[in-house]
C-alpha positions in Angstrom: 109.3 -34.1 42.5 106.0 -35.9 42.3 104.6 -33.9 45.2 105.7 -30.7 43.5 103.9 -31.8 40.3 100.8 -32.8 42.3 100.9 -29.4 44.1 101.3 -27.6 40.8 98.4 -29.5 39.3 96.3 -28.9 42.3 97.0 -25.2 42.2 96.4 -25.1 38.5 93.1 -26.9 39.0 92.1 -24.6 41.7 93.1 -21.6 39.7 91.4 -22.9 36.6 88.3 -23.8 38.6 88.3 -20.4 40.2 88.6 -18.8 36.9 85.8 -21.0 35.5 83.6 -20.1 38.4 84.5 -16.5 38.1 83.6 -16.6 34.4 80.3 -18.4 35.1 79.6 -15.9 37.8 80.2 -13.2 35.3 77.9 -14.9 32.9 75.3 -15.4 35.6 75.4 -11.7 36.6 75.1 -10.8 33.0 72.2 -13.1 32.5 70.4 -11.7 35.5 70.5 -8.3 33.7 68.8 -9.8 30.7 65.4 -11.5 30.3 65.9 -15.1 31.4 66.8 -17.5 28.6 63.8 -19.6 27.5 61.5 -16.7 28.3 58.5 -16.6 26.0 56.2 -13.5 26.3 52.9 -13.5 24.3 54.2 -16.2 22.1 57.5 -14.3 21.3 60.9 -15.8 22.4 62.6 -12.9 24.2 65.0 -15.1 26.2 68.5 -13.6 26.6 67.7 -10.2 25.4 67.7 -6.9 27.2 64.5 -5.3 28.4 64.6 -2.6 25.8 65.3 -5.1 23.1 62.4 -7.3 24.4 60.1 -4.3 24.4 61.0 -3.4 20.9 60.6 -7.0 19.7 57.2 -7.3 21.3 56.0 -3.9 20.0 57.3 -4.7 16.6 55.3 -8.0 16.4 52.0 -6.7 17.7 52.1 -3.3 15.9 52.3 -5.1 12.5 49.0 -4.7 10.5 46.7 -7.6 10.1 46.1 -8.6 6.5 42.4 -9.0 5.8 41.7 -10.9 2.6 38.4 -10.1 0.9 38.5 -12.8 -1.8 41.6 -11.6 -3.8 41.6 -8.1 -2.3 44.1 -7.5 0.6 43.2 -4.8 3.1 45.6 -3.8 5.9 44.1 -3.4 9.4 46.1 -1.1 11.6 45.8 -2.3 15.2 45.9 1.2 16.5 42.7 2.1 14.4 40.7 -0.4 16.5 42.2 0.5 19.9 44.5 -2.5 20.1 46.9 -2.1 23.0 49.5 -4.5 24.4 50.7 -4.3 28.0 54.4 -4.9 27.0 55.7 -3.3 30.2 53.5 -5.4 32.4 54.5 -8.6 30.7 58.2 -7.8 30.9 57.9 -6.8 34.5 56.3 -10.2 35.2 59.4 -11.9 33.6 61.8 -9.7 35.6 59.9 -10.3 38.8 60.2 -14.1 38.2 63.9 -13.7 37.6 64.5 -11.4 40.6 62.5 -13.5 43.0 65.1 -16.3 42.8 67.8 -16.4 45.6 71.1 -15.3 44.1 73.3 -18.2 45.0 70.6 -20.8 44.5 70.0 -19.3 41.1 73.8 -19.4 40.4 73.9 -23.0 41.4 71.1 -23.8 39.0 72.7 -21.7 36.4 76.0 -23.4 36.9 74.4 -26.8 36.6 72.0 -26.1 33.8 73.6 -23.0 32.3 70.0 -21.7 32.1 67.1 -20.4 34.1 63.9 -22.4 34.3 61.9 -21.5 31.1 59.2 -18.9 31.7 56.0 -18.3 29.7 54.0 -15.0 30.1 50.6 -14.9 28.5 49.6 -12.0 26.3 48.0 -9.0 28.0 46.1 -6.9 25.4 42.8 -5.2 24.8 41.0 -3.7 21.8 37.8 -1.8 21.1 35.3 -4.2 19.5 32.9 -1.5 18.4 35.8 0.2 16.5 36.7 -3.1 14.9 33.1 -3.7 13.9 32.9 -0.3 12.4 36.1 -0.9 10.4 34.9 -4.3 9.1 31.5 -2.8 8.2 33.3 0.0 6.3 35.4 -2.6 4.4 32.1 -4.4 3.7 30.4 -1.3 2.4 33.3 -0.7 -0.1 33.8 -4.2 -1.3 30.5 -5.9 -1.1 28.7 -6.6 -4.4 25.2 -7.5 -3.2 23.0 -9.5 -5.5 20.9 -7.2 -7.8 17.2 -7.7 -8.2 15.7 -7.5 -11.7 14.8 -4.0 -12.6 11.7 -2.6 -14.3 12.8 0.8 -15.4 10.2 3.5 -15.3 9.5 5.0 -18.8 12.4 3.1 -20.5 12.6 0.4 -23.0 15.5 -1.4 -21.4 15.4 -4.0 -18.7 18.1 -5.1 -16.2 18.2 -8.8 -15.2 19.0 -9.8 -11.6 22.6 -10.6 -10.9 24.2 -12.8 -8.2 26.5 -11.1 -5.7 28.5 -11.6 -2.5 28.7 -9.8 0.8 30.9 -10.1 3.9 29.5 -11.8 7.0 30.8 -9.3 9.5 29.7 -11.1 12.6 31.2 -14.4 11.3 34.5 -12.7 10.3 34.9 -10.9 13.7 36.3 -13.8 15.8 39.0 -14.6 13.2 40.1 -11.0 12.9 40.2 -10.7 16.7 42.3 -13.9 16.9 44.7 -12.5 14.3 45.1 -9.3 16.3 46.3 -11.3 19.3 48.8 -13.4 17.3 52.5 -12.4 17.1 52.8 -14.0 13.7 50.5 -15.3 10.9 48.6 -12.1 11.1 46.3 -12.8 8.2 42.6 -13.6 7.9 40.4 -14.8 5.1 37.2 -12.9 5.7 33.9 -14.8 5.6 32.3 -13.9 2.2 28.8 -15.2 1.5 27.6 -15.7 -2.1 24.1 -14.5 -2.9 21.9 -15.8 -5.7 20.2 -13.4 -8.0 16.9 -12.5 -6.3 13.8 -13.8 -8.0 11.3 -11.3 -9.4 8.5 -10.5 -6.9 5.5 -8.3 -6.8 7.1 -5.9 -4.3 9.4 -4.7 -7.2 6.3 -3.9 -9.3 4.7 -2.1 -6.4 7.8 0.0 -6.0 7.8 0.8 -9.7 4.1 1.8 -9.7 4.5 3.9 -6.6 7.4 5.8 -8.2 5.2 6.6 -11.2 2.3 7.8 -9.1 4.7 9.9 -7.0 5.3 12.0 -10.1 1.6 12.6 -10.5 0.1 15.7 -8.7 -3.1 13.9 -7.8 -3.9 10.5 -6.3 -3.4 7.1 -8.0 -5.0 3.9 -7.0 -3.8 0.5 -8.4 -4.5 -3.1 -7.7 -2.8 -6.1 -9.4 -3.4 -9.8 -8.8 -1.4 -12.7 -10.2 -4.2 -15.1 -11.1 -2.0 -18.2 -11.0 -0.6 -17.6 -7.5 -3.3 -15.3 -5.9 -0.5 -12.9 -4.9 -1.5 -9.3 -5.1 -0.3 -5.7 -4.6 -2.3 -2.7 -3.7 -1.2 0.9 -4.0 -3.9 3.1 -2.4 -6.2 0.2 -3.5 -8.6 0.7 -0.6 -9.4 4.3 -1.4 -13.0 5.1 -2.4 -13.2 6.1 -6.0 -16.0 7.0 -8.5 -17.6 4.0 -10.0 -17.6 5.4 -13.5 -18.3 3.1 -16.4 -16.0 0.5 -14.9 -18.9 -0.5 -12.6 -20.5 -1.9 -15.8 -18.4 -5.0 -15.2 -20.6 -5.7 -12.2 -23.7 -5.1 -14.3 -22.6 -7.7 -16.9 -22.1 -10.4 -14.2 -25.3 -9.7 -12.3 -27.3 -9.5 -15.5 -26.1 -12.9 -16.6 -26.9 -14.2 -13.0 -30.4 -12.9 -13.4 -31.0 -14.5 -16.8 -32.6 -17.9 -16.8 -31.5 -18.6 -20.4 -28.9 -17.4 -22.8 -29.4 -13.8 -23.7 -31.6 -13.2 -26.7 -30.6 -10.9 -29.6 -32.0 -7.9 -27.8 -30.2 -8.5 -24.5 -27.0 -9.5 -26.4 -27.2 -6.2 -28.2 -27.4 -4.4 -24.8 -24.3 -6.3 -23.6 -22.4 -5.4 -26.8 -23.3 -1.7 -26.7 -22.5 -1.4 -23.0 -19.1 -3.2 -23.3 -17.9 -1.9 -26.7 -19.5 1.5 -26.9 -19.8 2.1 -23.1 -23.4 3.1 -23.6 -25.0 4.3 -20.4 -28.5 3.9 -22.0 -27.8 0.2 -22.7 -26.3 -0.3 -19.2 -29.5 1.1 -17.6 -31.6 -1.3 -19.7 -29.4 -4.2 -18.4 -30.5 -2.9 -14.9 -34.0 -3.8 -16.0 -32.8 -7.4 -16.7 -31.3 -7.5 -13.2 -34.5 -6.1 -11.6 -36.8 -8.3 -13.6 -38.9 -5.2 -14.4 -38.5 -1.9 -16.2 -37.1 -0.2 -13.1 -33.5 1.0 -13.3 -33.5 2.1 -9.6 -34.6 -1.4 -8.5 -31.9 -2.8 -10.8 -29.3 -0.6 -9.1 -30.5 -1.7 -5.6 -30.3 -5.3 -6.6 -26.9 -4.8 -8.1 -25.6 -3.3 -4.9 -27.1 -6.2 -2.9 -25.4 -8.6 -5.3 -22.0 -6.9 -4.7 -22.4 -6.7 -0.9 -23.2 -10.5 -0.8 -19.9 -11.1 -2.5 -18.2 -9.1 0.3 -17.6 -6.0 -1.8 -18.9 -3.6 0.8 -17.3 -0.5 -0.7 -19.0 -0.9 -4.1 -22.5 0.3 -4.9 -24.8 2.0 -7.3 -27.4 4.2 -5.7 -28.5 6.1 -8.8 -28.4 4.7 -12.4 -26.3 6.3 -15.1 -27.4 9.8 -16.2 -30.3 9.7 -13.7 -31.4 11.8 -10.8 -32.1 11.0 -7.2 -35.7 9.9 -6.4 -37.4 10.3 -3.1 -38.0 6.6 -2.3 -34.5 5.4 -3.1 -31.1 6.1 -1.4 -28.9 8.6 -3.2 -25.7 7.1 -1.7 -24.4 4.5 0.7 -22.1 4.8 3.7 -19.1 2.5 3.4 -15.8 1.9 5.3 -13.9 3.5 2.4 -15.9 6.7 2.0 -16.0 7.4 5.7 -12.2 7.6 5.9 -11.6 11.0 7.5 -8.5 11.4 5.3 -10.4 10.7 2.0 -9.5 13.3 -0.6 -10.6 11.6 -3.9 -14.1 13.2 -3.9 -15.8 10.1 -5.3 -19.2 10.3 -7.0 -21.8 9.9 -4.3 -24.1 8.0 -6.7 -21.8 5.1 -7.4 -18.4 4.1 -5.9 -15.9 1.3 -5.6 -12.2 0.7 -4.8 -9.5 -0.6 -7.0 -9.1 -3.6 -4.7 -12.8 -4.5 -4.8 -13.1 -4.1 -8.6 -10.0 -6.2 -9.0 -11.4 -8.8 -6.7 -14.6 -8.9 -8.7 -12.6 -9.4 -11.9 -10.7 -12.2 -10.2 -14.0 -13.8 -9.2 -15.1 -13.6 -12.9 -11.9 -15.3 -14.1 -12.0 -18.1 -11.5 -15.7 -18.6 -12.3 -14.7 -19.2 -16.0 -12.3 -21.8 -14.7 -15.1 -23.6 -12.8 -14.4 -22.5 -9.3 -14.3 -19.4 -7.0 -16.6 -17.2 -5.0 -19.2 -16.4 -7.6 -20.1 -20.1 -8.0 -20.0 -20.6 -4.3 -22.2 -17.7 -3.4 -24.6 -18.0 -6.3 -24.7 -21.8 -7.1 -26.8 -22.6 -10.1 -27.4 -18.9 -10.9 -24.3 -18.3 -13.0 -22.1 -20.8 -14.9 -18.5 -21.0 -16.0 -19.7 -20.6 -19.6 -21.5 -17.3 -18.8 -18.4 -16.0 -17.0 -16.3 -16.8 -20.0 -18.9 -15.1 -22.3 -18.5 -11.9 -20.2 -14.7 -12.1 -20.5 -14.9 -12.6 -24.3 -17.4 -9.7 -24.5 -15.1 -7.3 -22.8 -12.2 -8.4 -25.1 -14.1 -6.7 -27.8 -13.7 -3.3 -26.1 -11.1 -1.5 -28.2 -12.0 1.9 -26.8 -10.5 3.6 -23.7 -7.1 2.3 -24.6 -5.3 2.5 -21.3 -4.5 -1.0 -20.3 -4.5 -2.2 -23.9 -1.8 0.3 -25.0 0.6 -1.0 -22.3 0.6 -4.6 -23.8 1.4 -6.0 -27.2 -1.4 -5.9 -29.8 -1.6 -9.7 -29.9 -2.4 -10.0 -26.2 -6.1 -10.2 -25.3 -7.3 -7.6 -22.7 -10.8 -8.1 -21.3 -11.5 -4.7 -19.7 -13.8 -1.8 -19.0 -12.6 1.7 -19.0 -14.2 4.9 -17.6 -13.6 8.5 -16.8 -15.3 11.7 -15.7 -14.0 15.3 -15.4 -11.4 14.5 -12.6 -11.0 10.7 -12.6 -9.7 8.2 -15.2 -9.4 4.5 -15.0 -9.4 1.1 -16.5 -10.0 -2.4 -15.0 -9.3 -5.7 -16.8 -8.0 -9.1 -17.2 -4.8 -9.4 -19.2 -4.4 -12.9 -20.7 -0.6 -12.7 -21.4 1.9 -15.4 -22.4 3.7 -15.0 -19.1 0.6 -15.4 -17.0 -2.9 -14.1 -16.6 -3.4 -11.2 -14.2 -5.9 -8.6 -13.0 -5.0 -4.9 -13.2 -7.2 -2.1 -12.0 -5.8 1.5 -12.2 -7.2 4.9 -11.5 -5.9 8.4 -11.3 -7.9 11.3 -9.9 -7.2 15.0 -9.5 -8.9 16.1 -6.2 -7.6 19.6 -6.2 -9.0 20.5 -9.6 -12.2 20.3 -11.6 -10.4 18.9 -14.7 -7.9 16.1 -15.3 -6.5 16.3 -18.9 -6.3 13.0 -20.8 -2.8 14.2 -21.8 -1.8 13.9 -18.1 -3.7 10.8 -16.9 -3.6 8.5 -19.9 0.2 8.3 -20.2 0.5 7.3 -16.5 -2.1 4.6 -16.8 -0.6 3.2 -20.0 2.9 3.1 -18.5 1.7 1.4 -15.4 0.0 -1.2 -17.6 3.2 -1.7 -19.5 5.3 -2.1 -16.3 2.8 -4.7 -15.1 2.8 -6.6 -18.3 6.6 -6.6 -18.3 6.6 -7.9 -14.8 4.6 -10.9 -15.9 6.5 -11.3 -19.1 10.0 -10.4 -18.0 11.7 -12.7 -20.5 9.8 -11.1 -23.4 8.8 -7.6 -22.4 6.8 -5.0 -24.3 9.4 -2.5 -25.5 7.0 -0.3 -27.5 6.3 3.1 -26.0 2.5 3.3 -25.4 2.5 6.7 -27.0 3.8 5.3 -30.2 1.1 2.6 -30.1 -1.5 5.3 -29.5 -0.3 7.4 -32.5 -0.2 4.4 -34.8 -3.7 3.3 -33.9 -5.0 6.9 -34.1 -3.5 7.2 -37.6 -5.0 3.8 -38.7 -8.4 4.8 -37.3 -8.3 8.2 -39.1 -7.4 6.4 -42.3 -10.2 3.9 -41.9 -12.7 6.7 -41.2 -11.5 8.6 -44.2 -11.8 5.5 -46.4 -15.3 4.9 -45.0 -16.3 8.5 -45.6 -15.0 8.3 -49.2 -16.9 5.1 -49.8 -20.1 6.6 -48.4 -19.6 9.7 -50.6 -19.1 7.5 -53.6 -22.1 5.5 -52.8 -24.2 8.6 -52.3 -22.9 9.9 -55.7 -23.9 6.7 -57.4 -27.3 6.8 -55.8 -27.8 10.4 -57.0 -26.7 9.4 -60.5 -29.2 6.4 -60.5 -32.1 8.7 -59.8 -31.6 11.1 -62.7 -34.3 10.9 -65.4 -33.4 10.3 -69.0 -35.1 12.8 -71.5 -37.6 11.1 -73.8 -36.6 11.6 -77.5 -38.9 13.7 -79.6 -40.3 11.6 -82.4 
């Protein structure tokens, strides 16, 4: 009986073991049709799933868009748009090759003992088009960037826009993080690198751009030079172009005449200075050339004035023939300069006297620095001109309330030491503006080379508006918002009223004089 039971149990054990082995063999065969358990492809667990399921799982992960966060803005990046391709078939084939390379029964033995294949990891195989990705990031940048805005000087307007801070994407710095997210099966999100920008500071290039735009609207040629007398920074728009000297050259006469004087000017010479500066008298200017020459010879005075300028390095500035004079046989009628030998020169400058905006501006800067006790004038002519004399010239030219070009671009309370001038085709003004926001030189000309006449109604508004833009650059916190045309009309009306009042007073005085001279009849006794 015991043997029968043992036999039965043995048979039962064998049958059970056989059934177990058969079941395990079934499981093993089934497992060999699937991706091996523990298989990780490109960071995705695909163990124990079929090849189609593994393919779908991998494609599903890597075809998901990458979320790009531009601050609080979310932008989806479609992998296909940047040429992102995953070699799913190749990676799965590698897993299958690993599985199939294992000897069947050895594999079954390992499966039976461990109920699993050896874990397998397959690295991601993928590519993308970096140029396409860069283009996509740059497009996002172009839509969402808010670059810092520079202060704006608006042409012909009374409103001003301050600079504003901003932010922009650093595309190159963002690129590695975006590429890494493309190659991740999860956590496919990136915070783009955004760089904050401070509001740009005001700089002279902005003023140069403003002036250039104004001159572009003019049919002729404009020439402008501006210097910040505090920093020495300067801008030049056609500032090296030869231009007619006009009455603006009288600034040089003032300086050289003071240099020639051995004592303060007497009443006569002071009168010449005043008439030349305030009334722009050519006659008085020529008499100041006598002071320069040390004799009653205007041509010698012009020659010495030219030498004075050339010693200062102003090689494009000269006076060959005095004002309202004719050439003479024993004197040059013009000078050859770097500026007037430019083959592209079209300004048709007066052959008798010339300068450039840059050189006239440089001379005014020398005058200003001389008044401060330093600079080129004192270095080149030590002991011949003093800071007090330079200041006297500046004060003298402040009295010039004619030729209101620079003056009408600044508030009435701001001193402008300037000399204006014009002829049939050229108009200009050159001066020192002593403004609350900083002192500066401004020299401005417009000329019409294609015509024999430049109307004041064309040239003056341009010069006045350039003056206002320049003032507002230096006084950005407290700009001049008054239209120069309004200022011109107001002063013209005030001047007309003053002239009418003076005429009425003169008429009344004349009437009183006439009444006082009438004879009273003698009574008949």
